[in-house]
Each structure stands twice: as structure tokens, then as C-alpha cells.
C-alpha positions in Angstrom: 45.9 24.4 15.9 48.3 25.2 18.7 49.2 28.8 19.5 52.4 29.8 21.2 51.4 32.2 24.0 54.6 34.2 23.5 53.6 35.1 20.0 49.9 35.7 20.6 48.9 39.4 20.7 47.1 40.6 23.8 43.5 41.6 23.2 44.0 44.7 25.4 46.8 45.9 23.0 44.0 46.9 20.5 41.6 49.8 20.6 38.4 48.7 22.4 35.1 50.7 22.0 32.5 50.8 24.6 29.4 48.8 23.6 27.0 51.3 25.2 28.3 54.7 24.1 30.8 53.7 21.3 33.7 55.7 22.8 37.3 54.5 23.2 38.0 52.8 26.5 41.0 53.5 28.6 43.5 51.0 30.1 43.3 50.8 33.9 43.9 48.4 36.8 41.4 47.2 39.4 42.4 45.9 42.8 40.1 43.1 43.9 40.8 41.1 47.0 44.5 41.7 46.6 44.5 40.8 42.9 45.6 43.4 40.4 43.3 42.9 37.4 43.9 44.6 34.1 40.8 46.4 32.8 39.4 48.7 30.2 37.1 51.5 31.5 34.9 53.8 29.6 35.3 57.4 30.9 31.8 58.4 29.7 29.5 55.7 31.0 31.8 53.8 33.5 31.5 50.4 31.7 34.4 48.1 32.8 35.9 45.1 31.0 38.3 42.9 32.9 41.0 41.0 31.0 39.9 37.4 30.5 43.1 35.8 31.7 43.2 37.9 34.9 39.5 37.1 35.5 40.1 33.3 35.0 43.1 33.4 37.5 41.0 35.3 40.0 38.2 32.8 39.8 40.6 29.9 40.3 41.9 31.6 43.4 38.4 32.2 44.8 37.5 28.5 44.1 40.6 27.3 45.9 40.1 29.7 48.8 36.5 28.4 49.3 37.5 24.8 49.2 37.7 22.8 52.4 40.7 20.7 53.1 41.2 18.0 55.7 44.8 17.9 56.9 46.9 15.6 59.1 49.1 17.6 61.5 52.2 16.4 63.3 54.4 17.9 66.0 57.9 18.8 64.9 59.9 20.2 67.8 57.7 22.9 69.3 55.8 23.5 66.0 53.0 21.8 64.1 53.5 20.8 60.5 51.0 19.7 57.9 52.0 16.2 56.8 49.2 15.3 54.5 46.3 17.0 52.7 43.3 14.8 52.4 40.7 15.4 49.7 38.1 13.2 48.2 40.3 12.3 45.3 43.4 11.5 47.4 41.2 9.4 49.7 39.9 7.5 46.7 43.4 6.9 45.3 44.7 5.7 48.7 41.8 3.3 49.2 42.1 2.0 45.7 45.9 1.6 45.2 47.4 2.2 48.6 50.5 4.4 49.2 52.5 4.5 46.0 55.9 6.2 46.0 
């Protein structure tokens, strides 16, 4: 079954109870490495729940930031420009099929 994201309700639109103290959690935002993450925080015990979509996007960013890239640079006027990003996958494709337009 395919769901349209525009019609899906957000989980944080509902009342969420803390699993530890069974009190209503409050909506909040957490700043983490420049990312604004939606969260629910329990005022009584401090339990935090981060929105799953925001957490997934943050993890993708961290994985991309920690990845190492090999690049080819060229001189354009007085500046350098990145002309090609080399990764293991692109190296495999180039070796296997050559430069395809």
C-alpha cells in the first residue's frame, strides 16, 4: 500500500505520554550540529523523543560528512574547480563501461 506523504498525519500532532512517568510530553526543538530537530520533552523526568524523519535526515548528513571523497581539481583562471568526484562506485563504472554521456 502506498501512502501519500501530504495526506499522512504527523506522529507529533498527537498527544504523546512519557514512558517513564506517564505525563504528557511537550513539543520542543533541539539544535544539534546546526540541525533543528523536532522533539518531545517530558517536563518531569527530562525524557526526549526526536522526530523519526528529522533523526533519519540528521544521520544521513553525518554519514555523508564522514565519507571520504577523492576529487580531481583543475585550474580555472586563478581559481581551482572540482571537475570529478571519484568514489569506489564511480571508479567501478568507469572501468567497466568507460565514459558514457
